[in-house]
N, C-alpha and C positions, 0 to 999 in steps of 0.2 A: 155611589148617589155627583151624576155631576143636574150642575141649574146651569138652564138657560131660557133669555129670556126673548120674546119674541115682538117683533112689533107688525101692525098687521094693519094693509090701506083696504077698504074692504067700499065693493059696490054701492054708488051714492043710496042712501037710506035702508043700506043693510048692518050697518056697524048692532047695532041693540039682537040679531039675527045671528050673526058667528057669534060674538060672545053668548050667546043661548045653543049655539049648536059648539063651539069647543067646551061647555060645560059638561053638556051632557054627553058627550063621547069620547072625550078625548080624559083619557084616566090619567095618562103621565103630569095635567095641567093641578096648579097649584091654586092661582086665582087668575084673572083675568081685569085689568081697564080697563077707562073706554078714555083715555087721553087726547087734548089739545095740542093743534102742530101739524105734522107731513102724516103721522099714521094715527089710525083712527084707535089702535087697541094696541096694548102690550100685554101680554100673558106669560106666567113666570112657568117652568116646567121644570121637572125633576126625569132624566132619567137613569137608570141602568150605566154602570161607567161604562158598557161593552158595547150601549149604542151606536149605534151610526144617526149624526144628527143628522147631516144631509139627508138621509133617506126618510129619518124622523116629519123631517122638516117638508120633505116635497111629496112623502106620496100620504100624510096625516093630516097638517096644516094647511098646504095651500091649496087642496082638494075640496076642502071645504065650500058651499057653496057662498056666495058674496064675494067670498078673499081675491082681491084683487093684485097681492102684492105686500111680500115679505121682506121685514130688517131684521135678523137672531145674529144676539149676540153673545158670546161664550160668558159667564163663570168661572174665577180661579178659583176667593176667597170668601166670605160674608164673616161679615164685621160689623158687631154690637154690643149689647151689656150684655154683661153673665146675671 
């Protein structure tokens, strides 16, 4: 599995509806957070290693009603306490 983080800019007043839609319709989602700054939301997704990230983002995420822009970060290794 590969982890990606996607930040979302949403149309005015749509951030919570976008977050709800992501949780309801995208099975690969792990969690979504509302944020301050240039983007309204950040979400973590787990994809199979052979899944095309570009197609996933453009076809599954950017098409969610209320999304106006995305910024994707691919994660390489998780660090944490054992």
